[in-house]
C-alpha positions as CSV (number, residue, x, y, z in Angstrom):
1,M,134.6,148.3,144.4
2,G,132.6,149.7,141.4
3,L,133.7,147.0,139.1
4,I,132.7,144.2,141.6
5,R,129.3,145.8,141.9
6,E,128.9,146.3,138.2
7,T,130.0,142.6,137.6
8,A,127.4,141.5,140.4
9,R,124.6,143.6,138.7
10,I,125.2,142.0,135.4
11,T,125.3,138.5,136.8
12,W,122.1,139.2,138.7
13,N,120.6,140.3,135.4
14,Y,121.4,137.1,133.6
15,R,120.9,134.8,136.6
16,S,118.3,132.7,134.8
17,T,120.5,132.2,131.8
18,L,123.4,131.2,134.0
19,I,121.3,128.6,135.7
20,V,119.8,127.2,132.7
21,L,123.3,126.7,131.4
22,L,125.5,125.9,134.4
23,V,123.1,123.4,136.2
24,P,123.1,120.7,133.5
25,A,126.9,121.2,133.1
26,L,127.6,121.1,136.7
27,S,125.5,118.0,137.3
28,S,126.7,116.3,134.2
29,P,129.1,113.8,136.2
30,L,125.9,111.8,136.8
31,L,125.8,111.2,133.1
32,A,129.1,109.5,133.3
33,V,127.9,106.7,135.5
34,N,125.6,105.9,132.6
35,T,122.9,103.9,134.3
36,G,119.2,104.6,134.3
37,P,118.8,105.9,137.8
38,A,121.9,108.1,137.3
39,K,120.3,109.7,134.3
40,G,116.9,110.1,135.9
41,G,118.6,111.7,138.8
42,W,120.3,114.0,136.5
43,V,116.9,115.1,135.0
44,V,115.4,115.4,138.4
45,I,118.3,117.7,139.6
46,I,117.8,119.9,136.5
47,M,114.0,120.1,137.0
48,A,114.1,120.7,140.7
49,T,116.7,123.6,140.3
50,Y,114.6,125.2,137.4
51,W,111.3,124.7,139.3
52,I,112.7,126.3,142.5
53,T,114.5,129.1,140.8
54,E,111.9,129.6,138.1
55,A,114.8,130.0,135.6
56,L,112.4,128.7,133.0
57,P,108.6,129.0,133.1
58,L,107.1,126.1,135.0
59,A,105.2,124.9,132.0
60,A,108.4,124.6,130.2
61,T,110.2,123.0,133.0
62,S,107.4,120.3,133.3
63,L,107.9,119.2,129.7
64,I,111.7,118.5,130.3
65,P,111.1,114.7,130.8
66,L,109.2,114.6,127.5
67,V,112.5,115.7,125.6
68,L,115.1,114.2,127.8
69,Y,113.9,110.9,128.7
70,P,113.9,109.5,125.1
71,I,117.1,111.3,124.3
72,L,118.9,109.7,127.2
73,G,117.3,106.3,126.8
74,I,115.5,106.3,130.2
75,L,112.0,105.7,128.4
76,S,110.8,105.5,125.0
77,M,108.8,108.3,123.5
78,D,105.8,106.1,123.4
79,D,105.9,105.5,127.3
80,V,106.7,109.1,128.1
81,S,103.8,110.3,125.8
82,Q,101.3,107.9,127.4
83,I,102.1,109.4,130.7
84,Y,101.9,112.9,129.7
85,F,98.9,112.8,127.4
86,K,96.2,110.9,129.2
87,R,92.6,112.1,128.5
88,T,92.3,114.1,131.6
89,V,95.7,115.9,131.2
90,V,94.7,116.8,127.8
91,L,91.4,118.1,128.8
92,F,93.1,120.1,131.5
93,F,95.9,121.4,129.3
94,G,93.1,122.4,126.7
95,S,91.1,124.3,129.3
96,M,94.2,126.1,130.4
97,V,95.0,127.1,126.9
98,L,91.3,128.3,126.4
99,A,91.5,130.3,129.7
100,V,94.8,132.0,128.6
101,A,93.3,132.8,125.3
102,I,90.2,134.3,126.9
103,E,92.4,136.4,129.3
104,E,94.8,137.6,126.4
105,Q,91.9,138.7,124.3
106,K,90.1,140.3,127.3
107,V,86.9,138.3,126.5
108,H,86.3,138.0,130.4
109,K,86.0,141.9,130.6
110,R,83.8,141.9,127.6
111,I,81.4,139.3,129.2
112,A,81.5,141.2,132.6
113,L,80.7,144.4,130.8
114,R,78.0,143.0,128.7
115,T,76.3,141.5,131.8
116,L,76.5,144.8,133.6
117,L,74.9,146.4,130.7
118,V,72.1,144.0,130.5
119,M,71.5,143.5,134.2
120,G,72.6,146.8,135.6
121,S,74.8,147.4,138.6
122,K,72.0,147.4,141.4
123,P,72.6,144.8,144.0
124,R,69.1,143.3,143.8
125,W,69.8,142.1,140.3
């Protein structure tokens, strides 16, 4: 009984790694069909599983087609890049990177504290 629990605990600790490795392997029979829709379905299955289980960060999961579509011959790199890197998407991505940098460096707290120092903490201000 103790060995089973220990094995289950170890498996649970490495569940993300197991998901990342086993899902592409178990769904690989779709690649044997060697058609565009089957290859696309394989990528969708991988992405959906990673997205639901969060085995990979969502940002990394969303970039999987950027890598796999050209490798599998579903779309060319130019076509995939045009979809991913439209002006609004790049603007959104840049603003998210800036927000993470501000949060990481605690600039938002510095701004809030400086505002409190200048304005004070009275409700009327």
